[in-house]
N, CA and C atoms as a LAMMPS dump frame, in Angstrom:
ITEM: TIMESTEP
0
ITEM: NUMBER OF ATOMS
594
ITEM: BOX BOUNDS ff ff ff
-5.0000000000000000e+02 5.0000000000000000e+02
-5.0000000000000000e+02 5.0000000000000000e+02
-5.0000000000000000e+02 5.0000000000000000e+02
ITEM: ATOMS id mol type element x y z
1 1 1 N -64.768 -224.14 25.727
2 1 2 C -65.941 -224.77 25.128
3 1 3 C -67.116 -224.138 25.19
4 2 1 N -68.057 -223.643 24.287
5 2 2 C -69.185 -222.892 24.284
6 2 3 C -70.2 -223.606 24.921
7 3 1 N -71.089 -223.144 25.716
8 3 2 C -72.208 -223.597 26.369
9 3 3 C -73.201 -222.828 25.652
10 4 1 N -74.377 -223.674 25.25
11 4 2 C -75.688 -222.835 24.805
12 4 3 C -76.723 -223.068 25.646
13 5 1 N -77.117 -222.352 26.281
14 5 2 C -78.65 -222.46 27.158
15 5 3 C -79.732 -221.925 26.498
16 6 1 N -80.799 -223.032 26.441
17 6 2 C -82.023 -222.597 25.817
18 6 3 C -82.949 -222.081 26.821
19 7 1 N -83.539 -221.125 26.506
20 7 2 C -84.201 -220.154 27.487
21 7 3 C -85.85 -220.457 26.757
22 8 1 N -86.753 -220.847 27.455
23 8 2 C -88.408 -221.069 26.975
24 8 3 C -89.327 -220.818 28.002
25 9 1 N -90.559 -221.055 27.795
26 9 2 C -91.493 -220.734 28.545
27 9 3 C -92.669 -220.472 27.4
28 10 1 N -93.884 -220.639 28.317
29 10 2 C -95.264 -220.201 27.576
30 10 3 C -95.22 -218.922 26.57
31 11 1 N -96.225 -218.782 26.168
32 11 2 C -96.316 -217.231 25.358
33 11 3 C -96.676 -216.607 26.298
34 12 1 N -96.161 -215.361 26.524
35 12 2 C -96.225 -214.02 27.57
36 12 3 C -95.952 -214.592 28.837
37 13 1 N -94.762 -215.514 29.165
38 13 2 C -94.218 -215.659 30.354
39 13 3 C -93.3 -214.919 30.705
40 14 1 N -92.538 -214.345 30.016
41 14 2 C -91.702 -213.31 30.306
42 14 3 C -90.339 -213.832 29.443
43 15 1 N -90.284 -214.123 28.497
44 15 2 C -88.758 -214.464 27.957
45 15 3 C -88.273 -213.273 27.334
46 16 1 N -88.894 -212.18 27.267
47 16 2 C -88.101 -211.025 26.767
48 16 3 C -87.558 -210.525 28.119
49 17 1 N -88.072 -210.457 29.218
50 17 2 C -87.449 -209.415 30.074
51 17 3 C -86.258 -210.405 30.578
52 18 1 N -86.241 -211.844 30.645
53 18 2 C -84.952 -212.548 30.61
54 18 3 C -84.006 -212.367 29.698
55 19 1 N -84.156 -211.964 28.41
56 19 2 C -83.565 -211.88 27.428
57 19 3 C -82.78 -210.356 27.878
58 20 1 N -83.819 -209.478 28.097
59 20 2 C -83.167 -208.241 28.137
60 20 3 C -82.043 -208.138 29.255
61 21 1 N -82.385 -208.859 30.282
62 21 2 C -81.513 -208.985 31.57
63 21 3 C -80.05 -209.527 31.098
64 22 1 N -80.443 -210.672 30.321
65 22 2 C -78.963 -211.326 29.987
66 22 3 C -78.357 -210.419 28.806
67 23 1 N -78.627 -209.591 28.109
68 23 2 C -78.089 -208.864 27.405
69 23 3 C -77.549 -207.571 27.914
70 24 1 N -78.199 -207.142 28.849
71 24 2 C -77.652 -205.98 29.966
72 24 3 C -76.376 -206.114 30.844
73 25 1 N -76.313 -207.933 31.112
74 25 2 C -75.052 -208.223 31.464
75 25 3 C -73.907 -209.009 30.259
76 26 1 N -74.207 -208.617 29.351
77 26 2 C -72.909 -209.006 28.219
78 26 3 C -73.005 -210.244 27.674
79 27 1 N -74.368 -211.078 27.881
80 27 2 C -74.337 -211.956 27.118
81 27 3 C -74.879 -212.099 25.818
82 28 1 N -74.463 -213.107 24.78
83 28 2 C -74.794 -213.489 23.64
84 28 3 C -76.184 -214.184 23.581
85 29 1 N -76.974 -213.446 22.545
86 29 2 C -78.512 -214.155 22.239
87 29 3 C -78.699 -214.43 20.87
88 30 1 N -79.11 -215.782 20.969
89 30 2 C -80.025 -215.866 19.614
90 30 3 C -81.571 -216.042 19.784
91 31 1 N -82.256 -215.064 19.073
92 31 2 C -83.701 -215.169 19.774
93 31 3 C -84.3 -215.347 18.558
94 32 1 N -84.993 -216.815 18.489
95 32 2 C -86.083 -217.263 17.762
96 32 3 C -87.146 -216.531 17.098
97 33 1 N -87.872 -215.639 17.919
98 33 2 C -88.887 -215.026 17.243
99 33 3 C -88.091 -213.719 16.493
100 34 1 N -87.1 -213.164 16.655
101 34 2 C -86.261 -212.527 15.536
102 34 3 C -85.95 -212.967 14.341
103 35 1 N -85.304 -214.25 14.654
104 35 2 C -85.179 -215.186 13.466
105 35 3 C -86.265 -215.294 12.563
106 36 1 N -87.491 -215.579 13.421
107 36 2 C -88.688 -216.125 12.682
108 36 3 C -89.189 -214.67 11.987
109 37 1 N -89.3 -213.702 12.347
110 37 2 C -89.237 -212.251 11.773
111 37 3 C -88.496 -211.937 10.431
112 38 1 N -87.152 -212.085 10.523
113 38 2 C -86.182 -212.301 9.529
114 38 3 C -86.241 -213 8.726
115 39 1 N -86.793 -214.339 8.677
116 39 2 C -87.057 -215.37 7.679
117 39 3 C -88.488 -214.979 6.739
118 40 1 N -89.34 -214.202 7.029
119 40 2 C -90.38 -213.554 6.3
120 40 3 C -90.195 -212.05 6.031
121 41 1 N -89.217 -211.353 5.84
122 41 2 C -88.863 -210.024 5.666
123 41 3 C -89.404 -209.908 4.402
124 42 1 N -89.324 -208.796 3.865
125 42 2 C -89.8 -208.652 2.568
126 42 3 C -89.035 -209.248 1.353
127 43 1 N -89.516 -209.622 0.52
128 43 2 C -88.701 -210.688 -0.308
129 43 3 C -87.946 -211.361 -0.125
130 44 1 N -88.388 -212.32 1.014
131 44 2 C -87.608 -213.178 1.522
132 44 3 C -88.078 -214.64 0.729
133 45 1 N -87.228 -215.67 0.79
134 45 2 C -87.704 -216.895 0.261
135 45 3 C -89.302 -217.285 1.455
136 46 1 N -88.919 -216.931 2.738
137 46 2 C -90.053 -217.387 3.408
138 46 3 C -90.945 -216.613 3.279
139 47 1 N -91.316 -215.331 3.13
140 47 2 C -92.318 -214.615 2.504
141 47 3 C -93.255 -214.951 1.477
142 48 1 N -92.051 -215.305 0.385
143 48 2 C -92.84 -215.834 -0.794
144 48 3 C -93.59 -216.836 -0.724
145 49 1 N -92.73 -218.14 0.202
146 49 2 C -93.554 -219.262 0.315
147 49 3 C -94.944 -219.444 1.123
148 50 1 N -94.799 -218.296 2.217
149 50 2 C -96.213 -218.287 2.813
150 50 3 C -96.926 -217.679 2.087
151 51 1 N -96.804 -216.488 1.136
152 51 2 C -97.907 -216.121 0.362
153 51 3 C -98.323 -217.037 -0.573
154 52 1 N -97.7 -217.765 -1.172
155 52 2 C -98.018 -218.691 -2.215
156 52 3 C -98.954 -219.584 -1.448
157 53 1 N -98.949 -219.916 -0.185
158 53 2 C -99.57 -220.897 0.263
159 53 3 C -101.127 -220.164 1.214
160 54 1 N -100.852 -219.437 1.627
161 54 2 C -101.874 -218.803 2.182
162 54 3 C -102.654 -217.596 1.609
163 55 1 N -102.001 -217.009 0.596
164 55 2 C -102.705 -215.965 -0.462
165 55 3 C -101.822 -214.811 -0.28
166 56 1 N -101.715 -213.838 -1.352
167 56 2 C -100.774 -212.804 -1.438
168 56 3 C -101.657 -211.343 -0.447
169 57 1 N -103.037 -212.066 0.021
170 57 2 C -103.736 -211.024 1.17
171 57 3 C -102.97 -210.765 2.458
172 58 1 N -101.96 -211.669 2.566
173 58 2 C -101.061 -211.91 4.047
174 58 3 C -99.892 -210.813 3.698
175 59 1 N -99.801 -210.316 2.742
176 59 2 C -98.766 -209.323 2.323
177 59 3 C -99.707 -208.105 2.241
178 60 1 N -98.939 -206.99 2.975
179 60 2 C -99.41 -205.637 2.613
180 60 3 C -98.968 -205.092 1.835
181 61 1 N -99.49 -203.629 1.442
182 61 2 C -99.367 -202.652 0.594
183 61 3 C -97.565 -202.398 0.687
184 62 1 N -96.811 -202.623 1.611
185 62 2 C -95.548 -202.106 1.619
186 62 3 C -94.728 -203.427 1.543
187 63 1 N -95.024 -204.879 1.006
188 63 2 C -94.236 -205.767 1.084
189 63 3 C -94.051 -206.512 2.326
190 64 1 N -94.784 -206.023 3.452
191 64 2 C -94.742 -206.979 4.697
192 64 3 C -95.59 -207.968 5.017
193 65 1 N -95.248 -208.859 5.871
194 65 2 C -96.172 -209.796 6.246
195 65 3 C -97.335 -209.277 7.166
196 66 1 N -98.313 -209.315 6.925
197 66 2 C -99.684 -208.687 7.773
198 66 3 C -99.792 -209.727 8.57
199 67 1 N -99.114 -209.935 10.049
200 67 2 C -99.116 -210.663 10.656
201 67 3 C -100.446 -211.042 11.342
202 68 1 N -101.278 -210.084 11.689
203 68 2 C -102.583 -210.227 12.328
204 68 3 C -103.326 -210.988 11.096
205 69 1 N -103.352 -210.623 10.048
206 69 2 C -104.518 -211.518 9.056
207 69 3 C -103.968 -212.668 9.035
208 70 1 N -102.484 -213.199 9.281
209 70 2 C -102.165 -214.404 8.891
210 70 3 C -102.772 -215.393 10.177
211 71 1 N -102.3 -214.43 11.482
212 71 2 C -102.627 -215.049 12.806
213 71 3 C -104.165 -215.583 12.587
214 72 1 N -104.862 -214.716 12.138
215 72 2 C -106.457 -215.056 12.13
216 72 3 C -106.682 -216.517 11.578
217 73 1 N -105.634 -217.012 10.465
218 73 2 C -106.175 -217.66 9.915
219 73 3 C -105.541 -219.005 10.32
220 74 1 N -103.981 -218.794 10.976
221 74 2 C -103.374 -220.321 11.577
222 74 3 C -104.125 -220.45 12.894
223 75 1 N -104.318 -219.412 13.686
224 75 2 C -104.661 -219.679 14.967
225 75 3 C -106.38 -220.305 15.006
226 76 1 N -106.738 -220.316 14.066
227 76 2 C -108.177 -220.709 14.147
228 76 3 C -108.421 -221.93 13.452
229 77 1 N -107.188 -222.778 13.073
230 77 2 C -107.51 -224.02 12.556
231 77 3 C -105.974 -224.579 12.563
232 78 1 N -105.63 -225.73 13.596
233 78 2 C -104.482 -226.492 13.928
234 78 3 C -103.774 -227.211 12.275
235 79 1 N -104.591 -226.806 11.425
236 79 2 C -103.93 -228.023 10.101
237 79 3 C -103.307 -226.525 9.597
238 80 1 N -103.873 -225.631 9.603
239 80 2 C -103.307 -224.162 8.995
240 80 3 C -102.125 -223.966 9.736
241 81 1 N -102.042 -223.82 11.108
242 81 2 C -101.006 -223.397 12.013
243 81 3 C -99.571 -224.767 11.686
244 82 1 N -99.945 -226.126 11.599
245 82 2 C -98.782 -227.125 10.951
246 82 3 C -98.462 -226.909 10.023
247 83 1 N -98.983 -226.083 8.935
248 83 2 C -98.819 -226.065 7.534
249 83 3 C -97.625 -224.937 7.768
250 84 1 N -98.05 -223.764 8.457
251 84 2 C -97.276 -222.541 8.458
252 84 3 C -95.853 -223.009 9.074
253 85 1 N -95.873 -223.714 10.33
254 85 2 C -94.346 -224.109 10.894
255 85 3 C -93.903 -225.188 9.858
256 86 1 N -94.673 -225.867 8.82
257 86 2 C -93.708 -226.857 8.026
258 86 3 C -92.819 -226.13 7.171
259 87 1 N -93.55 -224.587 6.696
260 87 2 C -92.734 -223.932 5.744
261 87 3 C -91.765 -223.147 6.561
262 88 1 N -92.174 -222.779 7.366
263 88 2 C -91.166 -222.009 8.244
264 88 3 C -89.808 -222.732 8.913
265 89 1 N -90.19 -223.593 9.633
266 89 2 C -89.401 -224.168 10.512
267 89 3 C -87.947 -224.158 10.131
268 90 1 N -87.947 -224.917 9.202
269 90 2 C -86.725 -225.486 8.563
270 90 3 C -85.68 -224.4 7.927
271 91 1 N -86.293 -223.161 7.783
272 91 2 C -85.656 -221.696 7.277
273 91 3 C -85.096 -221.055 8.618
274 92 1 N -85.918 -221.151 9.899
275 92 2 C -85.715 -220.576 11.088
276 92 3 C -84.338 -221.577 11.755
277 93 1 N -84.499 -222.596 11.519
278 93 2 C -83.607 -223.721 12.065
279 93 3 C -82.022 -223.255 11.888
280 94 1 N -82.338 -223.452 10.415
281 94 2 C -80.826 -223.089 9.291
282 94 3 C -80.21 -221.456 10.096
283 95 1 N -81.05 -220.443 10.447
284 95 2 C -80.676 -219.512 10.829
285 95 3 C -80.433 -219.526 12.059
286 96 1 N -80.81 -220.053 13.133
287 96 2 C -80.767 -220.461 14.495
288 96 3 C -78.892 -220.946 14.269
289 97 1 N -79.345 -222.225 13.502
290 97 2 C -77.715 -222.821 13.405
291 97 3 C -76.667 -221.994 13.158
292 98 1 N -76.725 -220.968 12.314
293 98 2 C -75.62 -220.278 11.601
294 98 3 C -75.571 -219.172 12.665
295 99 1 N -76.425 -218.763 13.599
296 99 2 C -76.001 -217.556 14.638
297 99 3 C -75.365 -218.202 15.59
298 100 1 N -75.9 -219.307 15.861
299 100 2 C -75.055 -220.035 17.155
300 100 3 C -73.573 -220.152 16.598
301 101 1 N -73.617 -220.354 15.637
302 101 2 C -71.819 -220.927 14.956
303 101 3 C -71.333 -219.864 14.923
304 102 1 N -71.553 -218.329 14.572
305 102 2 C -71 -217.455 14.672
306 102 3 C -70.437 -216.692 15.608
307 103 1 N -71.518 -217.244 17.169
308 103 2 C -71.276 -216.764 18.398
309 103 3 C -70.1 -217.857 18.941
310 104 1 N -69.994 -219.185 18.409
311 104 2 C -69.17 -219.837 18.862
312 104 3 C -67.669 -219.646 18.334
313 105 1 N -67.715 -219.323 17.198
314 105 2 C -66.82 -218.842 16.307
315 105 3 C -65.906 -217.742 17.04
316 106 1 N -66.672 -216.625 17.373
317 106 2 C -66.169 -215.785 18.142
318 106 3 C -65.513 -215.777 19.639
319 107 1 N -65.885 -216.891 20.055
320 107 2 C -65.01 -217.365 21.433
321 107 3 C -66.212 -217.115 22.141
322 108 1 N -67.475 -217.052 22.294
323 108 2 C -68.228 -216.656 23.456
324 108 3 C -68.377 -218.23 24.332
325 109 1 N -68.279 -217.964 25.402
326 109 2 C -68.642 -218.892 26.505
327 109 3 C -69.602 -219.579 26.453
328 110 1 N -70.705 -218.598 26.949
329 110 2 C -72.152 -218.623 26.862
330 110 3 C -73.096 -217.919 26.024
331 111 1 N -73.776 -219.185 25.387
332 111 2 C -74.601 -218.394 24.559
333 111 3 C -76.351 -218.749 24.829
334 112 1 N -76.936 -217.643 24.914
335 112 2 C -78.671 -217.914 25.138
336 112 3 C -79.26 -218.379 23.818
337 113 1 N -80.317 -219.106 23.644
338 113 2 C -80.826 -219.581 22.432
339 113 3 C -82.229 -219.426 23.225
340 114 1 N -83.102 -218.129 23.049
341 114 2 C -84.253 -217.996 23.39
342 114 3 C -85.316 -218.46 22.206
343 115 1 N -86.364 -219.23 22.867
344 115 2 C -87.375 -219.829 21.939
345 115 3 C -88.615 -220.355 22.317
346 116 1 N -89.693 -219.31 22.513
347 116 2 C -90.833 -219.731 22.702
348 116 3 C -91.407 -221.454 22.448
349 117 1 N -90.692 -221.99 21.163
350 117 2 C -91.363 -223.709 20.524
351 117 3 C -90.056 -224.411 20.726
352 118 1 N -89.121 -224.266 21.718
353 118 2 C -87.975 -224.615 22.283
354 118 3 C -87.818 -226.25 22.206
355 119 1 N -88.931 -226.519 23.023
356 119 2 C -89.336 -227.997 22.72
357 119 3 C -90.275 -228.443 21.583
358 120 1 N -90.745 -227.939 21.185
359 120 2 C -91.868 -228.264 20.251
360 120 3 C -91.421 -228.43 19.137
361 121 1 N -90.239 -227.616 19.079
362 121 2 C -89.197 -227.484 17.25
363 121 3 C -87.971 -228.602 17.27
364 122 1 N -87.813 -229.186 19.078
365 122 2 C -86.497 -229.894 18.968
366 122 3 C -85.414 -228.816 18.95
367 123 1 N -85.311 -227.971 19.204
368 123 2 C -84.443 -226.805 19.403
369 123 3 C -83.486 -227.289 20.661
370 124 1 N -84.28 -227.641 21.629
371 124 2 C -83.42 -228.37 22.646
372 124 3 C -81.875 -229.298 22.261
373 125 1 N -81.975 -229.748 21.181
374 125 2 C -80.985 -230.64 20.48
375 125 3 C -79.709 -229.608 20.621
376 126 1 N -79.944 -228.718 20.375
377 126 2 C -78.716 -227.423 20.144
378 126 3 C -78.273 -227.263 21.467
379 127 1 N -78.805 -227.616 22.561
380 127 2 C -78.578 -226.75 23.887
381 127 3 C -77.692 -227.817 25.058
382 128 1 N -77.177 -227.097 25.739
383 128 2 C -76.134 -227.913 26.69
384 128 3 C -77.299 -227.819 28.027
385 129 1 N -78.033 -226.808 28.216
386 129 2 C -79.164 -226.911 29.447
387 129 3 C -79.951 -225.934 29.209
388 130 1 N -81.242 -226.133 29.798
389 130 2 C -82.469 -225.238 29.6
390 130 3 C -82.896 -224.494 30.863
391 131 1 N -83.329 -223.493 30.491
392 131 2 C -83.867 -222.489 31.374
393 131 3 C -85.478 -222.282 31.206
394 132 1 N -86.274 -222.871 31.961
395 132 2 C -87.851 -222.519 31.66
396 132 3 C -88.317 -221.238 32.318
397 133 1 N -89.106 -220.194 31.845
398 133 2 C -89.785 -219.428 32.583
399 133 3 C -91.032 -219.401 32.834
400 134 1 N -91.638 -219.183 34.031
401 134 2 C -92.964 -219.648 34.314
402 134 3 C -93.565 -218.317 35.161
403 135 1 N -95.152 -218.912 34.54
404 135 2 C -96.189 -217.896 35.261
405 135 3 C -97.121 -218.735 35.515
406 136 1 N -98.124 -218.436 36.271
407 136 2 C -99.343 -219.117 36.122
408 136 3 C -100.35 -218.675 35.136
409 137 1 N -101.315 -219.76 35.015
410 137 2 C -102.119 -219.491 33.89
411 137 3 C -102.526 -218.311 33.753
412 138 1 N -103.273 -217.873 34.994
413 138 2 C -103.896 -216.479 34.698
414 138 3 C -102.944 -215.349 34.589
415 139 1 N -102.05 -215.561 35.001
416 139 2 C -100.865 -214.146 34.585
417 139 3 C -100.879 -214.11 33.2
418 140 1 N -100.589 -215.351 32.876
419 140 2 C -100.368 -215.777 31.199
420 140 3 C -101.585 -214.965 30.659
421 141 1 N -102.513 -215.389 30.977
422 141 2 C -103.844 -215.048 29.956
423 141 3 C -104.043 -213.29 30.496
424 142 1 N -103.695 -212.848 31.249
425 142 2 C -103.796 -211.59 31.31
426 142 3 C -103.055 -210.758 30.517
427 143 1 N -101.526 -211.323 30.691
428 143 2 C -100.437 -210.371 29.907
429 143 3 C -100.709 -210.775 28.309
430 144 1 N -101.21 -211.829 28.086
431 144 2 C -101.3 -212.08 26.579
432 144 3 C -102.409 -211.145 25.798
433 145 1 N -103.489 -210.941 26.931
434 145 2 C -104.788 -210.123 26.463
435 145 3 C -104.541 -208.912 26.419
436 146 1 N -103.844 -208.591 27.281
437 146 2 C -103.231 -206.864 27.24
438 146 3 C -102.212 -206.518 25.826
439 147 1 N -101.2 -207.709 26.09
440 147 2 C -99.986 -207.38 25.188
441 147 3 C -100.655 -207.608 23.738
442 148 1 N -101.572 -208.382 23.396
443 148 2 C -101.738 -208.626 21.936
444 148 3 C -103.231 -208.115 21.579
445 149 1 N -104.117 -207.708 22.31
446 149 2 C -105.452 -207.304 22.434
447 149 3 C -106.187 -208.288 21.929
448 150 1 N -106.238 -209.287 22.808
449 150 2 C -106.768 -210.55 22.401
450 150 3 C -108.121 -210.761 23.382
451 151 1 N -109.197 -211.297 22.822
452 151 2 C -110.265 -211.626 23.936
453 151 3 C -109.577 -212.887 24.555
454 152 1 N -110.354 -213.648 25.576
455 152 2 C -109.958 -214.401 26.46
456 152 3 C -109.813 -215.898 25.779
457 153 1 N -110.736 -216.002 24.883
458 153 2 C -110.712 -217.208 24.009
459 153 3 C -109.613 -217.422 22.972
460 154 1 N -109.445 -216.242 22.651
461 154 2 C -108.191 -216.414 21.579
462 154 3 C -106.992 -216.249 22.168
463 155 1 N -106.796 -215.553 23.187
464 155 2 C -105.536 -216.108 24.209
465 155 3 C -105.31 -217.347 24.476
466 156 1 N -106.635 -217.958 25.204
467 156 2 C -106.33 -219.704 25.377
468 156 3 C -105.991 -220.415 24.282
469 157 1 N -106.735 -220.002 23.159
470 157 2 C -106.42 -221.132 22.134
471 157 3 C -104.822 -220.852 21.436
472 158 1 N -104.001 -219.633 21.711
473 158 2 C -102.568 -219.476 21.597
474 158 3 C -101.99 -220.18 22.351
475 159 1 N -102.408 -219.924 23.838
476 159 2 C -101.602 -220.802 24.792
477 159 3 C -101.891 -222.414 24.791
478 160 1 N -103.234 -222.938 24.281
479 160 2 C -103.06 -224.295 23.909
480 160 3 C -102.225 -224.696 22.395
481 161 1 N -101.899 -223.793 22.218
482 161 2 C -100.867 -224.25 20.604
483 161 3 C -99.696 -224.745 20.864
484 162 1 N -99.079 -224.433 22.329
485 162 2 C -97.867 -224.668 22.804
486 162 3 C -98.064 -225.775 23.827
487 163 1 N -97.013 -226.423 24.058
488 163 2 C -97.056 -227.144 25.412
489 163 3 C -97.262 -226.562 26.326
490 164 1 N -97.941 -227.825 27.35
491 164 2 C -98.266 -227.071 28.799
492 164 3 C -96.89 -226.796 29.572
493 165 1 N -96.797 -225.465 30.257
494 165 2 C -95.678 -225.022 31.037
495 165 3 C -95.187 -226.509 31.953
496 166 1 N -96.058 -227.079 32.486
497 166 2 C -96.177 -228.35 33.219
498 166 3 C -94.787 -229.18 32.606
499 167 1 N -95.137 -229.301 31.531
500 167 2 C -94.517 -230.436 30.599
501 167 3 C -93.006 -229.879 30.179
502 168 1 N -92.845 -228.244 30.266
503 168 2 C -91.614 -227.981 30.039
504 168 3 C -90.78 -227.876 31.132
505 169 1 N -91.33 -227.343 32.418
506 169 2 C -90.75 -227.636 33.675
507 169 3 C -90.255 -228.893 33.65
508 170 1 N -90.926 -230.028 33.34
509 170 2 C -90.327 -231.312 33.933
510 170 3 C -88.698 -231.782 33.137
511 171 1 N -88.701 -230.825 31.921
512 171 2 C -87.673 -231.11 31.14
513 171 3 C -86.272 -230.048 31.292
514 172 1 N -86.674 -228.763 32.296
515 172 2 C -86.068 -227.916 32.843
516 172 3 C -84.814 -228.345 33.257
517 173 1 N -83.712 -227.688 33.35
518 173 2 C -82.534 -227.96 34.324
519 173 3 C -82.522 -226.451 35.633
520 174 1 N -83.303 -225.578 34.705
521 174 2 C -83.457 -224.196 35.857
522 174 3 C -85.008 -224 35.393
523 175 1 N -85.411 -223.328 36.788
524 175 2 C -86.797 -222.915 36.27
525 175 3 C -86.693 -221.578 37.054
526 176 1 N -87.332 -220.362 36.051
527 176 2 C -87.276 -219.17 36.887
528 176 3 C -88.892 -218.657 36.76
529 177 1 N -89.179 -218.325 38.013
530 177 2 C -90.744 -217.884 38.141
531 177 3 C -90.749 -216.136 38.011
532 178 1 N -91.662 -216.088 37.097
533 178 2 C -91.76 -214.777 36.783
534 178 3 C -93.19 -214.609 36.949
535 179 1 N -93.789 -215.001 37.959
536 179 2 C -95.388 -214.554 38.216
537 179 3 C -94.981 -213.459 39.632
538 180 1 N -93.827 -213.016 40.003
539 180 2 C -93.779 -211.902 40.994
540 180 3 C -93.426 -210.463 40.396
541 181 1 N -92.424 -209.948 41.19
542 181 2 C -92.233 -208.54 40.283
543 181 3 C -91.041 -208.796 39.637
544 182 1 N -90.899 -207.466 38.811
545 182 2 C -89.729 -207.92 37.899
546 182 3 C -88.44 -208.044 38.714
547 183 1 N -88.261 -207.435 39.79
548 183 2 C -87.024 -207.409 40.76
549 183 3 C -86.867 -208.57 41.437
550 184 1 N -87.9 -209.479 41.658
551 184 2 C -87.623 -210.823 42.105
552 184 3 C -87.154 -211.637 40.87
553 185 1 N -87.459 -211.369 39.505
554 185 2 C -87.392 -212.301 38.595
555 185 3 C -86.049 -211.937 38.632
556 186 1 N -85.18 -210.688 38.427
557 186 2 C -84.24 -210.405 38.208
558 186 3 C -83.009 -210.867 39.041
559 187 1 N -83.614 -210.838 40.313
560 187 2 C -82.711 -211.401 41.562
561 187 3 C -82.595 -213.093 41.521
562 188 1 N -83.812 -213.656 40.685
563 188 2 C -83.434 -215.124 40.527
564 188 3 C -82.313 -215.378 39.407
565 189 1 N -82.264 -214.579 38.501
566 189 2 C -81.476 -214.674 37.295
567 189 3 C -79.978 -214.578 37.59
568 190 1 N -79.969 -213.423 38.61
569 190 2 C -78.512 -213.145 39.238
570 190 3 C -78.093 -214.206 40.052
571 191 1 N -78.781 -215.052 40.756
572 191 2 C -78.597 -215.742 41.788
573 191 3 C -78.036 -216.963 40.556
574 192 1 N -78.576 -217.201 39.655
575 192 2 C -78.584 -218.329 38.813
576 192 3 C -76.983 -217.975 38.202
577 193 1 N -77 -216.801 37.575
578 193 2 C -75.401 -216.7 36.673
579 193 3 C -74.497 -216.619 37.712
580 194 1 N -74.514 -216.059 39.286
581 194 2 C -73.467 -216.116 40.406
582 194 3 C -73.345 -217.609 40.408
583 195 1 N -74.241 -218.645 40.386
584 195 2 C -73.987 -219.897 40.971
585 195 3 C -73.616 -220.943 39.553
586 196 1 N -73.732 -220.566 38.476
587 196 2 C -73.522 -221.423 37.277
588 196 3 C -72.521 -220.726 36.683
589 197 1 N -72.076 -219.509 36.27
590 197 2 C -71.438 -218.656 35.456
591 197 3 C -70.135 -218.18 36.134
592 198 1 N -70.42 -217.319 37.069
593 198 2 C -69.21 -216.439 37.639
594 198 3 C -68.25 -217.303 38.521
């Protein structure tokens, strides 16, 4: 019987590090961020719907979504962010379900669904267990500002668009603290795998 384990956390909390570790150890991953990019690929239904709603200027000359331009619109206005989510989430959910079913059909025992908005979009209903990756707010701000070249106000706005980490932790089956070194995070994952899977 396949087991789906949801992996979530705040923006810039270290979900990518956890994903990379799990992939390196032979586990199957469905990454909601990758799915979200696929549903707005050039000529996709998703991109056409987004352009029809937010204007063709959010599509660059090569037919790709101009993420920075769209981000400026949706992260400045909660109603615009909700509108974007209302367009894309049904497409993302459908694709995630298809990918999970493919792994289950292949006989995979453990499949990880990595999703920043796992709770916000009710993806936990697809999961048997939830892992939350945590960091302090200060670490989260520093990583997000550095990674996405944002000022502090922009970074705080993006963090505020998600559930607080404390709320996610309260619903977690396992918590991975990613505020220390990479080695410390990997050690926690190794211990969890040994305890749960091995």
